N, CA, C and O atoms as a GROMACS GRO file, in nm:
protein
  604
    1MET      N    1 -14.906   3.589  -3.329
    1MET     CA    2 -14.805   3.532  -3.243
    1MET      C    3 -14.803   3.382  -3.268
    1MET      O    4 -14.906   3.314  -3.265
    2THR      N    5 -14.684   3.333  -3.292
    2THR     CA    6 -14.670   3.189  -3.313
    2THR      C    7 -14.610   3.126  -3.189
    2THR      O    8 -14.524   3.184  -3.122
    3ARG      N    9 -14.655   3.011  -3.163
    3ARG     CA   10 -14.604   2.936  -3.048
    3ARG      C   11 -14.536   2.812  -3.098
    3ARG      O   12 -14.582   2.746  -3.191
    4SER      N   13 -14.423   2.781  -3.034
    4SER     CA   14 -14.357   2.658  -3.073
    4SER      C   15 -14.412   2.543  -2.990
    4SER      O   16 -14.461   2.561  -2.879
    5HIS      N   17 -14.401   2.431  -3.045
    5HIS     CA   18 -14.451   2.310  -2.981
    5HIS      C   19 -14.363   2.277  -2.861
    5HIS      O   20 -14.241   2.295  -2.869
    6PRO      N   21 -14.419   2.229  -2.749
    6PRO     CA   22 -14.341   2.196  -2.630
    6PRO      C   23 -14.226   2.098  -2.656
    6PRO      O   24 -14.121   2.109  -2.594
    7SER      N   25 -14.245   2.004  -2.746
    7SER     CA   26 -14.138   1.907  -2.773
    7SER      C   27 -14.021   1.975  -2.844
    7SER      O   28 -13.906   1.934  -2.827
    8ALA      N   29 -14.050   2.079  -2.924
    8ALA     CA   30 -13.942   2.152  -2.992
    8ALA      C   31 -13.859   2.228  -2.889
    8ALA      O   32 -13.737   2.237  -2.902
    9ARG      N   33 -13.924   2.282  -2.787
    9ARG     CA   34 -13.850   2.350  -2.681
    9ARG      C   35 -13.762   2.253  -2.604
    9ARG      O   36 -13.650   2.288  -2.566
   10ARG      N   37 -13.811   2.134  -2.580
   10ARG     CA   38 -13.732   2.034  -2.508
   10ARG      C   39 -13.612   1.991  -2.590
   10ARG      O   40 -13.504   1.973  -2.533
   11ASN      N   41 -13.625   1.975  -2.720
   11ASN     CA   42 -13.513   1.934  -2.805
   11ASN      C   43 -13.405   2.042  -2.809
   11ASN      O   44 -13.286   2.013  -2.804
   12ARG      N   45 -13.450   2.170  -2.818
   12ARG     CA   46 -13.354   2.280  -2.820
   12ARG      C   47 -13.280   2.287  -2.686
   12ARG      O   48 -13.159   2.309  -2.684
   13ALA      N   49 -13.349   2.268  -2.575
   13ALA     CA   50 -13.287   2.270  -2.442
   13ALA      C   51 -13.188   2.155  -2.428
   13ALA      O   52 -13.082   2.173  -2.368
   14ALA      N   53 -13.220   2.039  -2.481
   14ALA     CA   54 -13.129   1.926  -2.474
   14ALA      C   55 -13.005   1.952  -2.559
   14ALA      O   56 -12.894   1.914  -2.522
   15TRP      N   57 -13.024   2.018  -2.674
   15TRP     CA   58 -12.913   2.046  -2.764
   15TRP      C   59 -12.820   2.150  -2.701
   15TRP      O   60 -12.698   2.142  -2.720
   16ASP      N   61 -12.875   2.249  -2.626
   16ASP     CA   62 -12.794   2.353  -2.562
   16ASP      C   63 -12.731   2.308  -2.431
   16ASP      O   64 -12.641   2.376  -2.380
   17ALA      N   65 -12.773   2.199  -2.375
   17ALA     CA   66 -12.722   2.154  -2.245
   17ALA      C   67 -12.572   2.128  -2.254
   17ALA      O   68 -12.526   2.051  -2.339
   18GLY      N   69 -12.497   2.193  -2.163
   18GLY     CA   70 -12.354   2.170  -2.157
   18GLY      C   71 -12.272   2.261  -2.246
   18GLY      O   72 -12.149   2.260  -2.237
   19SER      N   73 -12.334   2.340  -2.331
   19SER     CA   74 -12.256   2.425  -2.422
   19SER      C   75 -12.183   2.535  -2.346
   19SER      O   76 -12.075   2.577  -2.386
   20ALA      N   77 -12.241   2.583  -2.238
   20ALA     CA   78 -12.174   2.685  -2.157
   20ALA      C   79 -12.048   2.627  -2.094
   20ALA      O   80 -11.946   2.697  -2.084
   21SER      N   81 -12.052   2.504  -2.052
   21SER     CA   82 -11.934   2.439  -1.993
   21SER      C   83 -11.822   2.427  -2.095
   21SER      O   84 -11.706   2.450  -2.063
   22VAL      N   85 -11.858   2.391  -2.217
   22VAL     CA   86 -11.758   2.377  -2.322
   22VAL      C   87 -11.698   2.513  -2.355
   22VAL      O   88 -11.576   2.525  -2.374
   23GLU      N   89 -11.781   2.617  -2.361
   23GLU     CA   90 -11.731   2.751  -2.389
   23GLU      C   91 -11.633   2.797  -2.282
   23GLU      O   92 -11.528   2.854  -2.313
   24VAL      N   93 -11.667   2.773  -2.157
   24VAL     CA   94 -11.577   2.811  -2.047
   24VAL      C   95 -11.448   2.731  -2.054
   24VAL      O   96 -11.340   2.786  -2.032
   25ALA      N   97 -11.456   2.603  -2.084
   25ALA     CA   98 -11.336   2.519  -2.093
   25ALA      C   99 -11.244   2.563  -2.205
   25ALA      O  100 -11.123   2.547  -2.195
   26VAL      N  101 -11.300   2.617  -2.312
   26VAL     CA  102 -11.219   2.662  -2.424
   26VAL      C  103 -11.163   2.802  -2.398
   26VAL      O  104 -11.047   2.828  -2.430
   27ILE      N  105 -11.242   2.891  -2.342
   27ILE     CA  106 -11.203   3.031  -2.325
   27ILE      C  107 -11.116   3.054  -2.200
   27ILE      O  108 -11.030   3.142  -2.203
   28ALA      N  109 -11.136   2.978  -2.093
   28ALA     CA  110 -11.064   3.001  -1.968
   28ALA      C  111 -10.913   2.996  -1.982
   28ALA      O  112 -10.846   3.087  -1.932
   29PRO      N  113 -10.853   2.896  -2.048
   29PRO     CA  114 -10.707   2.896  -2.063
   29PRO      C  115 -10.655   3.018  -2.139
   29PRO      O  116 -10.549   3.072  -2.107
   30ALA      N  117 -10.729   3.061  -2.239
   30ALA     CA  118 -10.687   3.179  -2.315
   30ALA      C  119 -10.691   3.303  -2.227
   30ALA      O  120 -10.601   3.387  -2.234
   31LEU      N  121 -10.793   3.316  -2.144
   31LEU     CA  122 -10.802   3.430  -2.054
   31LEU      C  123 -10.692   3.427  -1.947
   31LEU      O  124 -10.638   3.532  -1.912
   32ILE      N  125 -10.660   3.310  -1.898
   32ILE     CA  126 -10.554   3.296  -1.799
   32ILE      C  127 -10.418   3.332  -1.861
   32ILE      O  128 -10.336   3.399  -1.799
   33ALA      N  129 -10.395   3.286  -1.985
   33ALA     CA  130 -10.271   3.321  -2.055
   33ALA      C  131 -10.262   3.470  -2.079
   33ALA      O  132 -10.156   3.530  -2.062
   34LEU      N  133 -10.372   3.532  -2.118
   34LEU     CA  134 -10.374   3.677  -2.140
   34LEU      C  135 -10.344   3.752  -2.011
   34LEU      O  136 -10.270   3.850  -2.011
   35LEU      N  137 -10.402   3.707  -1.900
   35LEU     CA  138 -10.375   3.769  -1.771
   35LEU      C  139 -10.228   3.755  -1.733
   35LEU      O  140 -10.167   3.850  -1.682
   36GLY      N  141 -10.170   3.637  -1.757
   36GLY     CA  142 -10.027   3.616  -1.729
   36GLY      C  143  -9.939   3.707  -1.813
   36GLY      O  144  -9.841   3.761  -1.762
   37LEU      N  145  -9.973   3.725  -1.940
   37LEU     CA  146  -9.896   3.815  -2.026
   37LEU      C  147  -9.908   3.960  -1.979
   37LEU      O  148  -9.811   4.035  -1.984
   38MET      N  149 -10.026   3.999  -1.933
   38MET     CA  150 -10.044   4.135  -1.882
   38MET      C  151  -9.959   4.157  -1.757
   38MET      O  152  -9.899   4.263  -1.740
   39ILE      N  153  -9.954   4.059  -1.670
   39ILE     CA  154  -9.872   4.069  -1.549
   39ILE      C  155  -9.724   4.080  -1.586
   39ILE      O  156  -9.651   4.162  -1.531
   40ALA      N  157  -9.679   3.996  -1.680
   40ALA     CA  158  -9.538   3.999  -1.723
   40ALA      C  159  -9.504   4.133  -1.786
   40ALA      O  160  -9.399   4.191  -1.757
   41PHE      N  161  -9.592   4.183  -1.873
   41PHE     CA  162  -9.567   4.312  -1.938
   41PHE      C  163  -9.562   4.424  -1.835
   41PHE      O  164  -9.476   4.512  -1.843
   42GLY      N  165  -9.653   4.422  -1.740
   42GLY     CA  166  -9.653   4.524  -1.634
   42GLY      C  167  -9.528   4.519  -1.549
   42GLY      O  168  -9.473   4.623  -1.514
   43ARG      N  169  -9.483   4.400  -1.517
   43ARG     CA  170  -9.362   4.386  -1.436
   43ARG      C  171  -9.239   4.436  -1.511
   43ARG      O  172  -9.154   4.504  -1.452
   44VAL      N  173  -9.230   4.404  -1.639
   44VAL     CA  174  -9.114   4.449  -1.718
   44VAL      C  175  -9.119   4.601  -1.737
   44VAL      O  176  -9.016   4.667  -1.728
   45THR      N  177  -9.237   4.656  -1.763
   45THR     CA  178  -9.250   4.800  -1.780
   45THR      C  179  -9.214   4.874  -1.652
   45THR      O  180  -9.146   4.976  -1.656
   46ASP      N  181  -9.260   4.824  -1.540
   46ASP     CA  182  -9.230   4.885  -1.411
   46ASP      C  183  -9.079   4.879  -1.382
   46ASP      O  184  -9.020   4.978  -1.339
   47ALA      N  185  -9.019   4.764  -1.406
   47ALA     CA  186  -8.875   4.749  -1.382
   47ALA      C  187  -8.794   4.835  -1.478
   47ALA      O  188  -8.690   4.889  -1.439
   48ASP      N  189  -8.840   4.850  -1.602
   48ASP     CA  190  -8.769   4.933  -1.698
   48ASP      C  191  -8.765   5.079  -1.653
   48ASP      O  192  -8.662   5.145  -1.663
   49GLY      N  193  -8.877   5.129  -1.605
   49GLY     CA  194  -8.880   5.266  -1.552
   49GLY      C  195  -8.792   5.283  -1.430
   49GLY      O  196  -8.728   5.386  -1.413
   50ALA      N  197  -8.790   5.182  -1.346
   50ALA     CA  198  -8.707   5.188  -1.225
   50ALA      C  199  -8.558   5.185  -1.260
   50ALA      O  200  -8.478   5.251  -1.194
   51VAL      N  201  -8.520   5.109  -1.362
   51VAL     CA  202  -8.379   5.103  -1.404
   51VAL      C  203  -8.338   5.238  -1.464
   51VAL      O  204  -8.227   5.285  -1.440
   52ASP      N  205  -8.427   5.300  -1.542
   52ASP     CA  206  -8.398   5.435  -1.595
   52ASP      C  207  -8.375   5.534  -1.480
   52ASP      O  208  -8.280   5.612  -1.483
   53ALA      N  209  -8.462   5.530  -1.382
   53ALA     CA  210  -8.448   5.620  -1.266
   53ALA      C  211  -8.319   5.592  -1.189
   53ALA      O  212  -8.254   5.684  -1.140
   54ALA      N  213  -8.283   5.465  -1.177
   54ALA     CA  214  -8.161   5.428  -1.105
   54ALA      C  215  -8.037   5.477  -1.180
   54ALA      O  216  -7.941   5.523  -1.117
   55ALA      N  217  -8.037   5.469  -1.312
   55ALA     CA  218  -7.923   5.519  -1.390
   55ALA      C  219  -7.911   5.670  -1.375
   55ALA      O  220  -7.801   5.724  -1.364
   56HIS      N  221  -8.025   5.738  -1.374
   56HIS     CA  222  -8.024   5.884  -1.356
   56HIS      C  223  -7.969   5.919  -1.217
   56HIS      O  224  -7.885   6.008  -1.204
   57ALA      N  225  -8.016   5.849  -1.116
   57ALA     CA  226  -7.970   5.876  -0.978
   57ALA      C  227  -7.821   5.846  -0.963
   57ALA      O  228  -7.749   5.920  -0.896
   58ALA      N  229  -7.775   5.738  -1.025
   58ALA     CA  230  -7.633   5.700  -1.015
   58ALA      C  231  -7.544   5.805  -1.082
   58ALA      O  232  -7.442   5.845  -1.025
   59ALA      N  233  -7.581   5.849  -1.201
   59ALA     CA  234  -7.500   5.949  -1.271
   59ALA      C  235  -7.500   6.081  -1.196
   59ALA      O  236  -7.397   6.147  -1.185
   60ARG      N  237  -7.614   6.119  -1.144
   60ARG     CA  238  -7.623   6.246  -1.069
   60ARG      C  239  -7.538   6.238  -0.942
   60ARG      O  240  -7.465   6.333  -0.912
   61ALA      N  241  -7.547   6.129  -0.869
   61ALA     CA  242  -7.469   6.114  -0.745
   61ALA      C  243  -7.320   6.116  -0.776
   61ALA      O  244  -7.242   6.176  -0.703
   62ALA      N  245  -7.280   6.050  -0.884
   62ALA     CA  246  -7.138   6.047  -0.921
   62ALA      C  247  -7.088   6.185  -0.961
   62ALA      O  248  -6.974   6.221  -0.931
   63SER      N  249  -7.171   6.263  -1.029
   63SER     CA  250  -7.128   6.394  -1.077
   63SER      C  251  -7.110   6.496  -0.964
   63SER      O  252  -7.045   6.599  -0.983
   64LEU      N  253  -7.167   6.468  -0.849
   64LEU     CA  254  -7.157   6.561  -0.736
   64LEU      C  255  -7.031   6.542  -0.653
   64LEU      O  256  -6.999   6.624  -0.567
   65GLU      N  257  -6.959   6.433  -0.678
   65GLU     CA  258  -6.839   6.403  -0.598
   65GLU      C  259  -6.717   6.473  -0.656
   65GLU      O  260  -6.719   6.521  -0.769
   66ARG      N  261  -6.608   6.478  -0.577
   66ARG     CA  262  -6.486   6.546  -0.619
   66ARG      C  263  -6.379   6.452  -0.675
   66ARG      O  264  -6.283   6.497  -0.738
   67ASP      N  265  -6.394   6.321  -0.652
   67ASP     CA  266  -6.294   6.228  -0.706
   67ASP      C  267  -6.364   6.103  -0.761
   67ASP      O  268  -6.478   6.072  -0.726
   68ALA      N  269  -6.292   6.034  -0.849
   68ALA     CA  270  -6.349   5.920  -0.921
   68ALA      C  271  -6.384   5.803  -0.828
   68ALA      O  272  -6.486   5.737  -0.849
   69THR      N  273  -6.302   5.777  -0.729
   69THR     CA  274  -6.327   5.664  -0.639
   69THR      C  275  -6.456   5.682  -0.560
   69THR      O  276  -6.538   5.591  -0.552
   70THR      N  277  -6.473   5.801  -0.503
   70THR     CA  278  -6.596   5.829  -0.428
   70THR      C  279  -6.715   5.832  -0.522
   70THR      O  280  -6.824   5.788  -0.486
   71ALA      N  281  -6.694   5.883  -0.642
   71ALA     CA  282  -6.803   5.888  -0.741
   71ALA      C  283  -6.853   5.747  -0.773
   71ALA      O  284  -6.974   5.725  -0.784
   72GLN      N  285  -6.761   5.653  -0.787
   72GLN     CA  286  -6.799   5.513  -0.815
   72GLN      C  287  -6.887   5.456  -0.704
   72GLN      O  288  -6.993   5.400  -0.730
   73SER      N  289  -6.842   5.471  -0.580
   73SER     CA  290  -6.916   5.413  -0.468
   73SER      C  291  -7.051   5.483  -0.446
   73SER      O  292  -7.151   5.418  -0.416
   74GLN      N  293  -7.053   5.615  -0.462
   74GLN     CA  294  -7.179   5.687  -0.444
   74GLN      C  295  -7.279   5.653  -0.555
   74GLN      O  296  -7.399   5.647  -0.530
   75ALA      N  297  -7.230   5.632  -0.674
   75ALA     CA  298  -7.319   5.595  -0.786
   75ALA      C  299  -7.383   5.458  -0.760
   75ALA      O  300  -7.503   5.441  -0.781
   76ARG      N  301  -7.303   5.363  -0.715
   76ARG     CA  302  -7.358   5.230  -0.686
   76ARG      C  303  -7.462   5.237  -0.574
   76ARG      O  304  -7.569   5.176  -0.584
   77ALA      N  305  -7.431   5.311  -0.470
   77ALA     CA  306  -7.524   5.324  -0.358
   77ALA      C  307  -7.654   5.392  -0.403
   77ALA      O  308  -7.763   5.351  -0.363
   78ALA      N  309  -7.642   5.495  -0.486
   78ALA     CA  310  -7.761   5.567  -0.533
   78ALA      C  311  -7.847   5.477  -0.621
   78ALA      O  312  -7.970   5.480  -0.612
   79ALA      N  313  -7.785   5.397  -0.707
   79ALA     CA  314  -7.860   5.306  -0.795
   79ALA      C  315  -7.934   5.201  -0.714
   79ALA      O  316  -8.052   5.175  -0.739
   80GLU      N  317  -7.867   5.142  -0.617
   80GLU     CA  318  -7.931   5.039  -0.534
   80GLU      C  319  -8.044   5.099  -0.450
   80GLU      O  320  -8.149   5.036  -0.433
   81GLU      N  321  -8.023   5.219  -0.398
   81GLU     CA  322  -8.126   5.285  -0.319
   81GLU      C  323  -8.246   5.321  -0.406
   81GLU      O  324  -8.360   5.309  -0.362
   82SER      N  325  -8.221   5.364  -0.527
   82SER     CA  326  -8.330   5.400  -0.619
   82SER      C  327  -8.413   5.277  -0.656
   82SER      O  328  -8.536   5.284  -0.656
   83LEU      N  329  -8.347   5.165  -0.686
   83LEU     CA  330  -8.419   5.043  -0.720
   83LEU      C  331  -8.500   4.993  -0.600
   83LEU      O  332  -8.614   4.950  -0.616
   84ALA      N  333  -8.440   4.998  -0.482
   84ALA     CA  334  -8.512   4.954  -0.361
   84ALA      C  335  -8.631   5.046  -0.333
   84ALA      O  336  -8.738   4.999  -0.293
   85GLY      N  337  -8.613   5.176  -0.354
   85GLY     CA  338  -8.722   5.271  -0.331
   85GLY      C  339  -8.838   5.251  -0.426
   85GLY      O  340  -8.952   5.280  -0.391
   86ASP      N  341  -8.809   5.202  -0.547
   86ASP     CA  342  -8.916   5.175  -0.645
   86ASP      C  343  -8.975   5.037  -0.626
   86ASP      O  344  -9.068   4.999  -0.698
   87GLY      N  345  -8.924   4.961  -0.531
   87GLY     CA  346  -8.978   4.828  -0.502
   87GLY      C  347  -8.940   4.722  -0.604
   87GLY      O  348  -9.009   4.621  -0.618
   88VAL      N  349  -8.832   4.744  -0.676
   88VAL     CA  350  -8.787   4.648  -0.777
   88VAL      C  351  -8.679   4.560  -0.718
   88VAL      O  352  -8.578   4.608  -0.666
   89THR      N  353  -8.701   4.430  -0.725
   89THR     CA  354  -8.603   4.334  -0.678
   89THR      C  355  -8.540   4.267  -0.799
   89THR      O  356  -8.608   4.200  -0.876
   90CYS      N  357  -8.412   4.287  -0.815
   90CYS     CA  358  -8.340   4.231  -0.930
   90CYS      C  359  -8.269   4.103  -0.888
   90CYS      O  360  -8.218   4.093  -0.776
   91GLN      N  361  -8.266   4.005  -0.978
   91GLN     CA  362  -8.188   3.885  -0.951
   91GLN      C  363  -8.040   3.923  -0.945
   91GLN      O  364  -7.966   3.873  -0.860
   92SER      N  365  -8.001   4.010  -1.034
   92SER     CA  366  -7.864   4.062  -1.032
   92SER      C  367  -7.866   4.207  -1.079
   92SER      O  368  -7.943   4.243  -1.169
   93THR      N  369  -7.783   4.288  -1.017
   93THR     CA  370  -7.773   4.429  -1.052
   93THR      C  371  -7.627   4.460  -1.083
   93THR      O  372  -7.537   4.418  -1.011
   94ASN      N  373  -7.606   4.535  -1.190
   94ASN     CA  374  -7.471   4.573  -1.228
   94ASN      C  375  -7.472   4.724  -1.254
   94ASN      O  376  -7.553   4.774  -1.332
   95VAL      N  377  -7.381   4.795  -1.188
   95VAL     CA  378  -7.367   4.939  -1.206
   95VAL      C  379  -7.225   4.967  -1.256
   95VAL      O  380  -7.128   4.937  -1.187
   96VAL      N  381  -7.216   5.024  -1.375
   96VAL     CA  382  -7.086   5.060  -1.434
   96VAL      C  383  -7.084   5.210  -1.447
   96VAL      O  384  -7.174   5.270  -1.506
   97VAL      N  385  -6.979   5.272  -1.391
   97VAL     CA  386  -6.968   5.418  -1.393
   97VAL      C  387  -6.840   5.457  -1.466
   97VAL      O  388  -6.730   5.414  -1.429
   98ASP      N  389  -6.855   5.538  -1.570
   98ASP     CA  390  -6.740   5.590  -1.645
   98ASP      C  391  -6.702   5.724  -1.584
   98ASP      O  392  -6.772   5.823  -1.603
   99THR      N  393  -6.591   5.726  -1.513
   99THR     CA  394  -6.546   5.847  -1.444
   99THR      C  395  -6.425   5.911  -1.512
   99THR      O  396  -6.347   5.978  -1.446
  100ALA      N  397  -6.410   5.890  -1.641
  100ALA     CA  398  -6.296   5.946  -1.713
  100ALA      C  399  -6.295   6.098  -1.708
  100ALA      O  400  -6.189   6.160  -1.720
  101GLY      N  401  -6.410   6.159  -1.691
  101GLY     CA  402  -6.417   6.305  -1.684
  101GLY      C  403  -6.342   6.363  -1.565
  101GLY      O  404  -6.305   6.481  -1.569
  102TYR      N  405  -6.320   6.286  -1.462
  102TYR     CA  406  -6.247   6.335  -1.344
  102TYR      C  407  -6.098   6.354  -1.373
  102TYR      O  408  -6.029   6.422  -1.297
  103ARG      N  409  -6.048   6.296  -1.482
  103ARG     CA  410  -5.906   6.313  -1.517
  103ARG      C  411  -5.881   6.442  -1.595
  103ARG      O  412  -5.766   6.481  -1.614
  104LEU      N  413  -5.987   6.508  -1.640
  104LEU     CA  414  -5.971   6.633  -1.716
  104LEU      C  415  -5.940   6.749  -1.622
  104LEU      O  416  -5.976   6.745  -1.504
  105GLU      N  417  -5.875   6.849  -1.674
  105GLU     CA  418  -5.841   6.967  -1.596
  105GLU      C  419  -5.965   7.049  -1.563
  105GLU      O  420  -6.064   7.047  -1.637
  106VAL      N  421  -5.958   7.121  -1.450
  106VAL     CA  422  -6.067   7.211  -1.413
  106VAL      C  423  -6.078   7.317  -1.523
  106VAL      O  424  -5.976   7.368  -1.571
  107GLY      N  425  -6.199   7.348  -1.561
  107GLY     CA  426  -6.223   7.444  -1.668
  107GLY      C  427  -6.264   7.376  -1.797
  107GLY      O  428  -6.319   7.441  -1.887
  108GLN      N  429  -6.239   7.247  -1.808
  108GLN     CA  430  -6.283   7.171  -1.926
  108GLN      C  431  -6.416   7.103  -1.895
  108GLN      O  432  -6.437   7.053  -1.784
  109ALA      N  433  -6.504   7.102  -1.993
  109ALA     CA  434  -6.633   7.035  -1.975
  109ALA      C  435  -6.610   6.885  -1.958
  109ALA      O  436  -6.536   6.824  -2.035
  110ALA      N  437  -6.673   6.826  -1.858
  110ALA     CA  438  -6.656   6.684  -1.830
  110ALA      C  439  -6.790   6.623  -1.790
  110ALA      O  440  -6.879   6.693  -1.741
  111THR      N  441  -6.802   6.494  -1.812
  111THR     CA  442  -6.925   6.424  -1.775
  111THR      C  443  -6.891   6.293  -1.705
  111THR      O  444  -6.778   6.245  -1.710
  112VAL      N  445  -6.990   6.238  -1.642
  112VAL     CA  446  -6.981   6.104  -1.584
  112VAL      C  447  -7.102   6.027  -1.637
  112VAL      O  448  -7.213   6.081  -1.644
  113THR      N  449  -7.081   5.901  -1.675
  113THR     CA  450  -7.187   5.819  -1.732
  113THR      C  451  -7.208   5.695  -1.646
  113THR      O  452  -7.112   5.627  -1.610
  114ALA      N  453  -7.333   5.668  -1.614
  114ALA     CA  454  -7.367   5.550  -1.534
  114ALA      C  455  -7.456   5.458  -1.618
  114ALA      O  456  -7.552   5.502  -1.681
  115THR      N  457  -7.422   5.330  -1.616
  115THR     CA  458  -7.503   5.229  -1.685
  115THR      C  459  -7.548   5.129  -1.579
  115THR      O  460  -7.466   5.069  -1.509
  116VAL      N  461  -7.679   5.111  -1.569
  116VAL     CA  462  -7.737   5.020  -1.470
  116VAL      C  463  -7.806   4.906  -1.543
  116VAL      O  464  -7.886   4.929  -1.633
  117SER      N  465  -7.774   4.783  -1.505
  117SER     CA  466  -7.840   4.664  -1.560
  117SER      C  467  -7.908   4.590  -1.447
  117SER      O  468  -7.851   4.572  -1.339
  118CYS      N  469  -8.029   4.546  -1.474
  118CYS     CA  470  -8.108   4.472  -1.374
  118CYS      C  471  -8.173   4.353  -1.442
  118CYS      O  472  -8.234   4.368  -1.548
  119THR      N  473  -8.160   4.237  -1.384
  119THR     CA  474  -8.226   4.118  -1.436
  119THR      C  475  -8.353   4.095  -1.356
  119THR      O  476  -8.349   4.057  -1.239
  120ALA      N  477  -8.467   4.120  -1.422
  120ALA     CA  478  -8.598   4.105  -1.356
  120ALA      C  479  -8.647   3.962  -1.372
  120ALA      O  480  -8.640   3.904  -1.480
  121ARG      N  481  -8.695   3.905  -1.264
  121ARG     CA  482  -8.741   3.766  -1.262
  121ARG      C  483  -8.884   3.757  -1.313
  121ARG      O  484  -8.970   3.833  -1.270
  122LEU      N  485  -8.909   3.664  -1.407
  122LEU     CA  486  -9.043   3.640  -1.461
  122LEU      C  487  -9.088   3.496  -1.440
  122LEU      O  488  -9.203   3.462  -1.471
  123SER      N  489  -9.000   3.412  -1.388
  123SER     CA  490  -9.030   3.269  -1.377
  123SER      C  491  -9.145   3.239  -1.280
  123SER      O  492  -9.211   3.136  -1.294
  124ASP      N  493  -9.170   3.328  -1.184
  124ASP     CA  494  -9.277   3.300  -1.088
  124ASP      C  495  -9.416   3.322  -1.146
  124ASP      O  496  -9.515   3.287  -1.082
  125ILE      N  497  -9.427   3.379  -1.265
  125ILE     CA  498  -9.558   3.397  -1.328
  125ILE      C  499  -9.611   3.262  -1.376
  125ILE      O  500  -9.732   3.238  -1.373
  126GLY      N  501  -9.522   3.173  -1.419
  126GLY     CA  502  -9.559   3.036  -1.453
  126GLY      C  503  -9.634   3.023  -1.584
  126GLY      O  504  -9.718   2.934  -1.597
  127LEU      N  505  -9.605   3.107  -1.681
  127LEU     CA  506  -9.670   3.100  -1.810
  127LEU      C  507  -9.577   3.028  -1.907
  127LEU      O  508  -9.464   3.072  -1.927
  128PRO      N  509  -9.620   2.917  -1.967
  128PRO     CA  510  -9.534   2.843  -2.060
  128PRO      C  511  -9.488   2.932  -2.174
  128PRO      O  512  -9.566   3.010  -2.230
  129GLY      N  513  -9.361   2.920  -2.210
  129GLY     CA  514  -9.305   2.998  -2.320
  129GLY      C  515  -9.250   3.134  -2.277
  129GLY      O  516  -9.183   3.200  -2.356
  130LEU      N  517  -9.278   3.174  -2.156
  130LEU     CA  518  -9.228   3.302  -2.105
  130LEU      C  519  -9.087   3.281  -2.053
  130LEU      O  520  -9.061   3.185  -1.980
  131PRO      N  521  -8.992   3.371  -2.088
  131PRO     CA  522  -8.855   3.352  -2.038
  131PRO      C  523  -8.851   3.365  -1.886
  131PRO      O  524  -8.937   3.431  -1.827
  132GLY      N  525  -8.753   3.303  -1.825
  132GLY     CA  526  -8.740   3.306  -1.680
  132GLY      C  527  -8.700   3.441  -1.625
  132GLY      O  528  -8.729   3.473  -1.510
  133ALA      N  529  -8.632   3.522  -1.707
  133ALA     CA  530  -8.586   3.653  -1.663
  133ALA      C  531  -8.562   3.742  -1.784
  133ALA      O  532  -8.545   3.694  -1.896
  134LYS      N  533  -8.561   3.871  -1.760
  134LYS     CA  534  -8.532   3.969  -1.865
  134LYS      C  535  -8.435   4.071  -1.808
  134LYS      O  536  -8.457   4.125  -1.700
  135THR      N  537  -8.327   4.097  -1.882
  135THR     CA  538  -8.228   4.194  -1.839
  135THR      C  539  -8.260   4.330  -1.900
  135THR      O  540  -8.274   4.343  -2.021
  136LEU      N  541  -8.271   4.429  -1.814
  136LEU     CA  542  -8.302   4.566  -1.856
  136LEU      C  543  -8.180   4.653  -1.828
  136LEU      O  544  -8.118   4.641  -1.722
  137THR      N  545  -8.146   4.740  -1.922
  137THR     CA  546  -8.029   4.825  -1.909
  137THR      C  547  -8.065   4.968  -1.943
  137THR      O  548  -8.141   4.994  -2.036
  138ALA      N  549  -8.010   5.062  -1.866
  138ALA     CA  550  -8.029   5.204  -1.892
  138ALA      C  551  -7.898   5.277  -1.868
  138ALA      O  552  -7.820   5.240  -1.780
  139THR      N  553  -7.875   5.382  -1.946
  139THR     CA  554  -7.754   5.463  -1.935
  139THR      C  555  -7.794   5.609  -1.924
  139THR      O  556  -7.886   5.655  -1.992
  140PHE      N  557  -7.724   5.681  -1.838
  140PHE     CA  558  -7.750   5.824  -1.823
  140PHE      C  559  -7.616   5.895  -1.803
  140PHE      O  560  -7.526   5.844  -1.736
  141THR      N  561  -7.605   6.013  -1.861
  141THR     CA  562  -7.484   6.094  -1.850
  141THR      C  563  -7.518   6.224  -1.779
  141THR      O  564  -7.618   6.289  -1.809
  142SER      N  565  -7.433   6.261  -1.684
  142SER     CA  566  -7.454   6.384  -1.607
  142SER      C  567  -7.326   6.468  -1.612
  142SER      O  568  -7.216   6.414  -1.605
  143PRO      N  569  -7.340   6.598  -1.625
  143PRO     CA  570  -7.220   6.684  -1.633
  143PRO      C  571  -7.155   6.702  -1.496
  143PRO      O  572  -7.222   6.704  -1.392
  144ILE      N  573  -7.024   6.715  -1.499
  144ILE     CA  574  -6.947   6.750  -1.378
  144ILE      C  575  -6.927   6.900  -1.382
  144ILE      O  576  -6.901   6.957  -1.488
  145ASP      N  577  -6.940   6.965  -1.268
  145ASP     CA  578  -6.922   7.109  -1.264
  145ASP      C  579  -6.785   7.146  -1.322
  145ASP      O  580  -6.682   7.097  -1.277
  146THR      N  581  -6.786   7.232  -1.423
  146THR     CA  582  -6.665   7.267  -1.496
  146THR      C  583  -6.559   7.335  -1.409
  146THR      O  584  -6.440   7.313  -1.429
  147TYR      N  585  -6.601   7.416  -1.314
  147TYR     CA  586  -6.504   7.494  -1.235
  147TYR      C  587  -6.489   7.445  -1.092
  147TYR      O  588  -6.440   7.518  -1.006
  148ARG      N  589  -6.529   7.324  -1.068
  148ARG     CA  590  -6.515   7.266  -0.936
  148ARG      C  591  -6.388   7.182  -0.930
  148ARG      O  592  -6.355   7.114  -1.028
  149GLY      N  593  -6.319   7.186  -0.821
  149GLY     CA  594  -6.195   7.112  -0.807
  149GLY      C  595  -6.217   6.961  -0.821
  149GLY      O  596  -6.317   6.908  -0.773
  150ARG      N  597  -6.124   6.894  -0.886
  150ARG     CA  598  -6.131   6.748  -0.905
  150ARG      C  599  -6.002   6.686  -0.858
  150ARG      O  600  -5.896   6.748  -0.864
  151GLN      N  601  -6.010   6.564  -0.812
  151GLN     CA  602  -5.890   6.492  -0.767
  151GLN      C  603  -5.870   6.368  -0.847
  151GLN      O  604  -5.774   6.294  -0.825
   0.00000   0.00000   0.00000
């Protein structure tokens, strides 16, 4: 067993003094940035799923109605309710419903298409270089009952 001289231990301790502080000072900003990116990615992923669900709900609600005007209003209400139910707050929400299928005669296959756009806010994360908002869009098409009366 070899023993080091006490003065050698003191020199090594003096050389190591403060190195942990420097390591933390270098690594901490990188860890904070990584955490901010994870939060932003999670928020966008969550909002993207909610927008998909809102487009599905809007198209389904519109396809259950008998006329294009009611289908438009029910689709918008269903999309807003779906987004609120998922806890997603959009800076702006846009619901576009294509109700051209209501002009077709009964007996012809028809569909209704809903497109939902939501602008998710990212500015409150406060990460430099991160955009202030991201617009997410989803489209879903639902069939209208072929033999149901339309107006």
